[in-house]
N, C-alpha and C positions, 0 to 999 in steps of 0.2 A: 504494500500500500504506500501511498504518498499523502502528505498533508499539505494542503493549500492554506496558507496563512494570509488572510485578507484584512489589511489595516484600513478601515474606513473612517468616515467622518463621525459617524454616530456610535460605532462599535468596532471591535476587532473580533473576527470569527476564524476559528480553526476548523477545517473540514478534512476528514480523512476519507480518501477515495481508494477504491481498488483501481487497477490499471485500465479498466474500461469505463470508469467514470461513475460507478455506483457509489453512493454515499454510505460509508460505514458508521461514521459518528461525526458529530459536530458540536461545537460549543461557542457561544457568543457572549462577549462581555461589553456592555454599554459604558459610555462615559460622557460627561457633560461638555457643552460648548460654553466657553467663557466670553462674556461681553462686557469688559471693564469700562468701556466708553462707547459713545455713539460711533458706529462704523468699525469698531475694533472686534475681531473675532479670533479667539485663541483657544488652545487646548494645552493641558499639562502633559508634557512629553513623558514625564515619569509615570503618570497614570496609564498612558497608552502603552508604554514599555511593559509594565507589569501585566496589563491586559493581554499582551502577546504571550508572555511567559505562562500565565495562568490558563489561557484558553487552550494552549497546546497540552498543558498538564491535565486539564479536565477531559480532553478528548482521549488521551492515553489511558486515563483512569476508567472512562466509560468502556473502552475497548478491552481492557484487562479484566473487567468484571464479567465480560461475556464468555470468558473461557480461554483455554490454552491454545485454541486453533486460530488465534488472532494473527492476521498476516504480518510479516515483518515490515517495519517501517524502513523504507528505502531512502527517503529524503524529505525535507521540508522546503517548500518553495514559496516565495513571498510576493504578494500583491500589495500595493499601497496606493492611497490617495496621493494626488499630486499637489504641487504649489505650496507645500509647507516650508516654513523657514524657522530654524532654531539657531541662535548664536550660542556657541559653546566656548569655554576657556581651554587652556592647554591640558587640563585633566579630563576634558570631555564633559564637564559639568555645565548644564544649561544656564545661560545668562538671561534667557528670555523664555516665555512660553512658545509653543509652536504656533506661529502666525499662519492661519490656514487660508484656503482659497477664497473664502467669503470676505476676508478682511478688506476694508475700503479706505484705510488711512492714506494710501498713496494715490488716490484717484485723481487728484489735481495734477500730480506729476505725470500720471499715465495719459491724461487727456492732452496735455501739452506735448508730450513726446510722440503720441500717436499721430498728431497732425504734422509733425516735422519730417524733413527728408531723412534725418537720422532714424526716426521711428520706422519709416517704411523700409529702410535698409536693414534694420535689425529684424523686422518681421520676415523679410525674404531669407535672411541668413539663418534665423533660429526656428522659424515655423511657429513661433508662439505669438499670438496677438498681443499688442501692447495694452496691458490692462493691469489694474491694481492687484490681480491675483498673482502675477508673475513675481519670481524672486528678483528679477531685474528692478522692477518698480519698488518693491519692498526695500531693497538695499539702497536705492537712491533716496528713499524717504528716510531711512536710518542714518545715512550719511548727513542729511540735512537737519535731522531733528534729534538724534541720539548718539552723538559722538562718543559719549562715555562708554556705551556698549560696544561700539565699533572698535575703539581702542583696546578694550579688554578681550575682544574676540580672537580666538585662534582659528576657528572654522565656522562657516555658515553652511548648515546642513538641513536635511529633511528628516522626517520621522523614521523612514526605513534605514537611513544612514546611521541614525542614533541607535537603532536596534542592532545593526551589524557591528557598530563600534563596541557595544557592550558584549556582544557574543564573540567577536573575533579580534578585537583590539586593532581595527584598521578602518580607515574612512574610505568607503567605496560607494559609488552611485551607478545604477544601471543606466544604459543608454536611453531607455524608455522614460524614466523619471527625469533624467538630465534634459531630455528634449522638450520638457514642459516648463523648464525654468526661465526661458528667455535669455539664457546665458550660454547656450550650447549650439555650436554650428552643426546642424543636422546633415550637412553635406560633407564636412571634413571629419565628423565624429570626434570633435575636440572642443574645449571651451573657446568661445569666441573672443578674440582680442578686442573687438569693437564693443561687445557687450560688457566685458570686464572693465574696460576703461570708463564706460558710461556709469557702471556701478561703483567705481572707485575701489576695486579690490583686485587681487592677483589670483591666478589659477591655484597657487599653493594654499589659498584660504578656502578652497572647495575640495570636494572629495575626488578620488580618482575614478574616471568613467570606465565602466567595464560592460561587456555584452550581457544580455539578459540571462544567458545560460552559464554564467560563471559560477563555479562550485567552490564552496568553502567547507573545510573539514577539520579545522583545529579548534573545535568548540570549547569554550570555557567549561571545565568539568563541573563546577558548582552549579552553573546555570543548567547544564544538562540534567543534573540530579533534580533540580526544581521542576523541570519540564517532564520528568519521568521518561527520558529518552536516553539511549546509549550515547556516550560522549563522542563516539566516532560518527554520529549521524551527520551526513552531508546536508548543508544548506545551499540551495540554489537562489541566487539573488532575485530572479524574476523581474517583473516589470511594473508598470502602472496599472491601476485598476481598470481604467478605460480601455487601454490596448488589450489587456488580458481578457476583458469581457467579450470583445470581438472574437478572440481566439477560442474562448470557452464555449461560445454558442456556435462556432463554425462559420461566422460571418467574415470570411477572409477571401471571398471570391467576388468578382465584379458584379454589381447590381444587387448585392446582399448587404443590408444595413443592420446594425445592432442598435437598439434603443434600450438604454439602461436608465431606470429612474429609482433612486433611493432618496436621500435627503435633497439632492439636486438631480439633474438629469442630463442626458447626452444622447446624440445620435452620431454614428461613425460608420465609415466604410474603409476598406483597405485598398491601397493603390500601390503600384510599383514606383510611383513618382510622387515627389513632394508637391504640395499645393502651391501654385505660383500665381494665384489670383491677386489683383491689385487692391481689392476692396477691404482687405484685412478682416473678413468675416469669419474665417475658419482656421482651425489649427492644423498643423502637420506634425504629429508625434511619431517618433521612430519606434518600431517594435524590434525588427531585425533588419539587416541589410536589404535594401530594396523592398521593404515592407513598411509603408507609411500608413499610419492610421489617421485619416482625415475626417474632420467633423467639427462639432461645436458643442459646448456644454452650456446648459441653462442653469441659472442659480436656483430656480424655484420649482422643485419637484415635490417630493413627499412632504417637505416643510410646509407647503400650502395646505395639504390635506390635514396635517396635524394642527396647524394654526386654526383652520376653520372648525375642526372637531373640538379642540380644546376651548376655543373662545365662544363659539356659538351653540355648542351642544352640551359640553360638560359643565361649563360655568353657569349656564342657564338652567341646568337640571342637576341639582346637587347630588342626587341619588344614583346617577348613572356612572359606570366605570368606563375605562378607556376602550375595552373590547366592545362593550355594548354601544358606545358612542360611535365607533367605527362602523358597526353594523347598521346603526341608525343613519349614518351619513350615506352609506351605500343605498339604503332604501329611499332616502330623499332624492338622491341623484337619479335612481332608476324610475322614480315616479314622474319625472318631467321629460317631455319630448326633446329630441335633439334640437339644438339651437336655443334652448332655454327661453323660448318665446321672445326672442330679440334682446335678451339681457347679455351683455358682453363684458368680460373681465380681462383687464390687462394685469398679468400675474406678477408684476415686478416688485414684490414686497421686500426683497433683499437686493434691489438693483438687478442688473442683467449682464450676462456675458454674451455669448453668441446669440444672434448675429450682430447685435447693436453695440456690445462692449461699452455699456453705459451704466456706471455705478450709481448714477443719480436717478435712474428710472424708478418710478413709484407704481404702486397698485391702484387700479381704477375700476370701479363698476360703472358701466355706461348703459343708458337706456332704461333706467328704472321707472316702472309704472305701477299703478295700483294693483294690478293683478299678480305682480311678482311676489312670491312667498319665500320663506326660508329655503324651501326645496329648490327654487329657481336659482337662488344665490349659490347653493351648493353645487348644482350642475354647471352653472356658468364658471365657477371656480375651476372645476375639473377640465372643462372645455378650454379655458384660457391657458391652463398649464400645458395642454397638448398643442394648442395653437402656437405657443412659444417654441416647442420642439419642432412643429411643422415648419415654422419660418426658417429654422436651421436646415431642415430637410430640403426646402426649396433652394436655398443657397448651395447645398451640397449637390443637388442634381444639376444645377447650372454649371458646376465646377468639374464634377467627376463623371457625369452621365446619369442616366435614369436608374432609379431604384426599383427593383422588381419584387423584392421580398424583404420582410422585416422580421428579425428575431428579437423578442422582448425579454428583458431580464431585470433583476432588481426587485425590491420589495413590492412595488405596485404591480408587478407582473403576476402577483397572486390574486389580483382583483379582476374577475371576468368582465365587469362593467367597464373598468378603465381600459382593458386591452381591446374590447370591442370598439370603444370610442377611438382608440388609436388607429385601428384598422379602417374605420369609417372616415376619419379626418384625412388620412393619407391616401385612402382608396387603394390600399395594398393589402395582400394577405399577411397576417401576423402569426408567427409560430412561437410556441413556448416549449423549450426543451424540458426533459424530465427533471433536471435540476436547474433552479434559478440562481444557484451560486456560481454564476458564470466567471467572475473574476478569480475565485478560488480554484475553479477547475482549469481556467486558463493558466494560472500559476503552476498547477499540478502537471499540466501538459508540458510546460517548459522544463520542469524537473524530470519528467519521463524521458524527454528528448536528451537533456543534458547528461543523464546517466545511462542512456541507451538501455532503458528498462524493457523496451518492447521493440517490435519491428517497425515502429513509426519512423519514417525517413525524415519527416519534418513535423514538429508538433502542430496539430490541428488538421493535417491533411487527411487523417483517418476519420475526422469528425464530419462526415458527409452531410451536407445540408439536405440531402434527399433521403436520409436514413429514417424510414418510418418508425422503426423501433426506438429511435431516440427522441421522437416528438411526443410530447404529452398532450398538447392542445393546438388546435388550428382555428383561427378566426377569419372568416370570410367578410370582406367589406360590403357594406350596403350602398349601392349607387344613390338611392333615394336620400339616405342620411348624408352622404358626401355632398350632394347638391346643396342641402341646407347649410352644412358646415362651411362650404366654399364661400357662400354669400357672407356669412358671419366673419370668416377669416379675412376677406377683402376689407371689411369695415374695421376689423381688429388692426390690420396693418395701417390703414389710413389714420385711425385714432392715435397710434403711436407716433406717426409722423407729425400730426398736428400738435400733440402734447409734448413732444421731445424738448422744445424750448422752455416749457413751463416746469419741467422736472428740476 
């Protein structure tokens, strides 16, 4: 078996798979999002680190309880969220919390840089849109506003680098995570001199870039004991959660897209070429040589559902718990016809990334009339979430060609109502694989390839998108519903354009 360790925004999850992708055991540990000031979004790196250790330990404990025929652990391979920044001192001690993708403190710097010739050059070189999420903009903000931390810092790293430093006493970053920093030349596979000079740092202050299949096997024995694994267990560095989600669902062929929605959301396709569009709408992240994951992430995914549920269902009904509130929300959404009787929601409660890259964007309900009920607001919220993803899909088709098929994964892929809405809005068939833990399985596939554990020539190639036995659910789009959604979507886009200056 292999373990895919997936370090996400809201939780870390360890998933044990056999070599064909069946889940043997899993364990998830949640942690909080810190919001010390307006626009500041952070997490405690130590808390996430211990979640990694404990989630592996819990999976091993669950497996050992099942008996002596537990398959041998071959390796642990790691998936991680992108865009996190931790400043550490010479002893590896964090000087800051992990500043995550949602942080907006550098938005003014990003806006000015994005409009400049330098910004356009950096975008073409790094494949990362100029936005407050990127390490480039975060470091530029730190240089201007927190020189004390800059002077004390030995390295600037992300959460996976923090984990690997603790495990193996070395600073390494995989090409996939590096390509999302805004500091990495995705064509030369090296730190960009232009980006480094813009950020005011040297390459020595960053980790050493390595391929996603790099194996580490000199594990700290004390930590191995804490995780209940042999100290000789290989760790494969793996990649970013977005790139690995495509790999995990088999969306690595032309015309096949992966839509992942957890706290945030994203739509991505794989291309042999980096994106060269001039509008700076999409990212180009590197998975492996000549395998670029092109797409866009939206800020407002499951966070919207949770906001609506907690604010308008749980707070107004003191006796209802979270599970019942989620079921009530689904019932409300299902009770209203597609299009929400003309009610439209701009879902930008936490600003927006693709395709607008506007940290100042705000949420808006438009078209409210007397007949609109709480259920209408619930459905419009879900439709607005998907319209935001669809707007990225439109840009993606303009850039990389038509999308024929969508594979959905992430927490919301468990909601049949949401997935049917996705199919109808895109007017594309949507498939759900047997496991929605796509990033963890993508990491596991990289591990399987790295250690040559099976006859797979290249991870993911055996994950045929046509394999019926690997498909759990199929959703066929409704032309009638798509017609309604298309009308609302056109107005959705016009509303953003008209309100952009007001945000």
